[in-house]
N, C-alpha and C positions, 0 to 999 in steps of 0.2 A: 210347445212354448220354447223359445230360444233361451239359452243359458247366457248369463252375463257375468263377466269377470272384471277384475281391476288390474290394469296393466301399467298404470303410472300414478304418481302422487306428488303433490306440491303443497308447501306450507309457508305461511308468514304468520308468526305468532309472537306473543310476549316472551317466550323462552327459546326462540330459535327461528331463523328465517330459511331453514331447509328442513326436510324430514330428518336427516341425519343429526343435525344440531338439536332439533326439538327432542328427538328420542334420547340422545345423550343426556339432555337436561331433565327429561322425565326420569331416567335412571338415577340421576343425581338428586332428585327431589327438589329441584330449583323452583322457587316461587317468583313469578314474573310480575309481582305487584309492588308498586311504590307510589310516592306522592304524585298527584296529577301535575303534569308539566305543561299542558296545553293552555291553561288559563289560571288566573289568580283565584284561589279557593277561599279567600278570607271570609266571604259571606256564605260559604257552603258548609253544611255539616259533613258531607262526604268529602274526604281528603285524598282518597287513594284510587288508583286505577291500574289496569294491566295494559300497558302501552307497548307497541312495537318499537324497538330501538335499532339503531344502525341499519335502517332500511334506506337503500339508495336506488330509486327507480331507474336511473340511467343504466344500471346493470342489466335491466330486463327490457328496455325499450329506448327509442331515440329521445333526445332532449325535447324535440318538437312534440312528439306524441305525449310525453310525460306532462308537458305544460297544458295539454288539452284534456287532461284527466284529473279529477280530484283523487284524494288519497285512497278511497275505497276501491276505485277502479284500478289504480296502480297496483294495489295489493292483489286484486283478482288476476290481472295480467301476469304479475310476477309468479304467483302460485301456479297458474295455468302453463306458463313457460317451463317451469320446473317439471310439472307433470308430463308435458309433451316430451321433453328431453328424456325423462325417466322411462317413458313408454317405448321410445325408439320408433314411434310412428312417423312415416314419411308422408306428409300431407300431399306432396306433389304427385305421389303415386296412387292417390285415392280419388274416388268420386267425392268432391267436396260437398255435394248435396246429401251425402250419407254421413257427414260429420256434423254434429250439433253441439249446442251449449245449453246447459241448464244450471246457471249460477245465480242464486238469489241474494238479495240484500234486504235486511229487515227495515233499514232506515234510510237508505240512500246517503246522500252527503249532507248531514246536518251541519258539518263544519263549513261546507261551501255556501249553504244558505245563510248561515250566520255572517260569514265574511262579506257576502255581497249585500245583505240587508243592512249591515253597518255602513257600507258605502252609500247605499240608497238614502239612509237617514242623514248622513253627514254631507253628501255632495249632490244628491238628487238622482233620479232614475237614469239619466244619461251617462252616469259614470260606472255602472255595473259592467262586469265582464260580458262581452257579446255572446260568449258560449256558456253562460250560466246555466241555461235550461238543460242542454245536453251534458253538462258536467255533473249536475246534482241529482238527476233522475235516477231512481234505483235500478232501472233496467240497463243502465250504461255500463255496469260491470260486465254483464253477459255480452252486451253489444261490443264493447272494446276488445274482449277476448276473441269474439268472432272476427272482428276487423283485423286484429293483429295477426291472426293465423289463417285467415281465409277459409273460415268454416261456414258454409252456405246452407246447412241443414237447419232443422228446428232450433230456435234460439229463444229461450224462456227465462224470465225472472220470476221465480216463485216467491211470494211474500207471505209468510205465516209467522211473523214475529220471531220468537226464539226457536221455532221449529223449522225455520226457513231452510237451513242447510240440509237437514234430514229429509224434508219433503222434496227438495230439489234432487237429491240423489235417488230417492224413491221414484219420482216421476221420470227421471232419466232411465232408470232400470226398467220401468214399464214400457217406455218408448222402444227400447232395444228389444225387449221381450217380444213385442208385437211387430217387429220388423220395420219400424219407422226410421231406424238409423243403425249404422254399424258401430259407430263410436260417438260417445257424448262426453264432453268435459263437464263434470257435474260437481257442485259444491256450494259454498256460501262465503259471504264476505260482509264485513261491516267495519266502519271506523266512525264512531259517534261519541268519543270522549270529548264532548264539546260543552260549552256553557249551558246551552239549552237542553241538550240530551241529558246531562247529569242532573240538571234542575228538575226535569220532568219525572225522572225515576226517584229523585229525592222527595219530590212532592207526594209521591205514592207511598213514602216510607219503605221503599223496597231496597234501598242501599244501606250497607253497613256504615256506621260512623266510627268504626275502629280506625286508629291511626297506626296500628301495628301490622305491617304487611304479612307477617307470619300467622296472624290470628284474625285476618279480615275475611278471607273466603275459607270457611271451615264447615263444609257440608256435613250434615248429620250429627254435628256436635251440639250439645244442649245449650252452648253459649252463642251459637250463631245468631246473627241479627240482621242479615241482609246480604245482597250480592255485591260484587265489585265489577264496575263497568270495564270492558276490555275491547280490543280490536284485533283484527287479523283476517286471514283467509285460508281456506282449505279447498283444494281442487283435486278430484280424482278423474283419471281416464277410465271410463266404463266402456267395455267392448264386448261385442257378441263373440261367444267362445270360438266358433269356427273361424271367424275373421282373425282373431288373435292367434290361433294355432297356425293358420295359413302363412302368417308372416313371421312365425317363430318368436312371438312376444313372450317376455317373462310375465308369468301370472302370479300376482301376489295372493289373491283370494277370490272367492266367488260370492256375489250377492245372491243370497238365497231367498229372501222374503221381505215384504214391505207391508206395513199397516198404518192406516191414517184414519183418525176420527176427530170429532169435535164434541166437547162437553156441552156446547149450546146452552150455557148456564149463566155465565158471569163475564164481565169485561176482563177481569184479572184473576179471579180466584178459581182454582180447579174444583171439580166436583169433590165433595168432601170424602166420599167413599173410594175415590180413585178409579171409578168404573170406566171412565172415558179413556184414560191412559192404559188401563189394563186391557181394554178391548183392542187398542192399537198393537200391543204386544202379542195378544192372542192371534190377531189377524196376520201378523208377520210370521208367527210360528206356523199357522195353518197354510200360509202361502208357500212356505218352505217345506211343507210336509213333515214337520217336526213337532215335538212335544217339549214341555219344560225340562224334562229329563235330559234332553239332548244339549241344552245350553250350559256352557261352562262359565260364562262371564257376561255381566251386564255393565256397560258404561252408562251410568245414570245421568239424568239431566242435572240433578244435584247442585242446585244454585246457591245453597247456603241461606235461603230464606226459611223462616220457621214453618211456613205453610207448605211450600213446595216439597221439602224433604220429608215431612211427615206424610203427606198425601201420596208422594211417589212410593214411599215404603208400603203404604196400604195397597197401592196399585200393583206392585210386584207380588205381594202376598195373594191378591185376588187372582192375578194371572197365573202364578206359578204354584199356588197351593203349598204343599209341604216342601217342594223343591226351592221355595224362596229362601229357606234357611241353609240350603246346600250351596247355591250358586255364589260365586265371587262377584262382588259389586264394588265399584269405585266411582269417584267423580274427578275428572280431569280439571274441572273448574277450580279445584283446590289449589292448582298451580298457575292457571292461566286466566282466572277470572271468567266472567261471562262475556263471550265474544258475539252474542246475539246471533245474527244470521250465519256467522262463520262457525258457531259452536258445534253444531251437529256434524259438519264436515270434518273439522279437526278431531272430533271425538271418534268418528268412524275410522279415520286413519289410525288413531290410537288403538282401536280394536284390531285393525289389520296388522299393525306392528306387534300386538300381543299374540296374535295367531302365529305370526312368523317366527317369533323368538320364544314363545312360551313364557312370557313374563307379564304379570298384572301389577301395575304400579299402586302404591298406597294412596289413600285419600289423605293427603298431607294436611297436617293441622288438626286432624280428628284426634281429640284427647279424651274428652268427657262424653261418653255415650248418652244420647237422648233416649230415654226409655221407650219413646214412641218410634224410634228408628233402631230396631233391634235385630237387623239382618247383618250379614258379614260384609261390612263396607271396607275391608282390607285396611284395617287400622294398624298403624305403626310401620311395618315393613312391607315392601313389595313381595310378591310370591312368584316363584318359578314353578310352572306346572303346564302340562299340555293344554292348549286352548284350540279346540276344533270348531266351536261355534260360539259366536258372541253376538249380542244385540246392543244397539245404541238407541237410547231414548232422548227425545226432545219434546218439550212441552212449552207452548207459547201462549202469550196473552191472547184472549179471545177464545180460549179453550182448545187451541190447536194441539193435537197429539200426534206424534209421528215416531215410528220405530222401523229401523232397518236391521235385518239379520244378515250377518256375513259369516262365511264358513271357509274352512281350509279347502283349497281346490283339490279335487280328486278327478283324474282324467276320465274315469268310468262313471262319474256321478256318485252321489251319496244317498 
């Protein structure tokens, strides 16, 4: 089986629009949450979101191309361009049919649908934008990345709600393992801080109604009461090891394993015992030929909802046994909110940065421990320690569970 490494990374997030800026703000414990700016929240209980600021699409694409994309596609192209430049890959020197894309969006463009539907109601069907369909469809993030950079290989939009980014990376990993591509741009994107998007999650009582940005997304805290909607994109260049070595690429880390399961139980609630999520972790470990004792760090799904955090804790205990109390755990969502389809990709990049630097950030805002969440969730301060192996969990509505294991790259294998 071919080995797969990470040679480039790109990010658009509520706390930074490059990997460097993002990581600096992770160190600073910056919380990218504030009042919703996209619409009037007077009739909403949910008042806060984690939005991307100071994003200028023309820095990444032509004005003409930017006008033909909705915000989520612009994010994907921007993150992919960063990742491409970071990787040093010369596309013109490659067989473009060996270069692919696997970038998923959980929601597509809810903002675009709202905008054009408002025109439909106000002015009739003849007044909506002629490119509405190819602007709002979820697959257009992946398609626009392929178009922008001339990537003619496999091009997929994996949609598994909040597990989208992690499943996308996992499926790209599998494709390269099996020789279907040399390089795949993999990750996730979403931008759905919209009137309808926020209303739907509010109707589920899934969102916090806190108006304090520093106490809104507080995973594993006993006062948590829901998640914060966010937006962003994360894209990684995954590359077959020998291909990367042949061109002298810088290797950040190696993808070691992938596990994916379905609770097959409920539209929104995970299995009470956490067995579905636990099995995804176990499968990723088995895929990598590792055991729980090999794992230094878990980047948890950690949404700050009462049910998710409690059941994810149970899942980690089920998968890791006594090692559940040893491994360091945190939730990046404590700083960036819930980025839906982008979350898993941004969080895997966080794992890779942690491996590279030997730093695990705190779960910001965690003050009062929930007795049901009794593991080491890196409360208070970040920790400097060697990180050789990390796993990232993503758990989506519909019972989708996904785990990717990433490890420090060693030239002779591990």
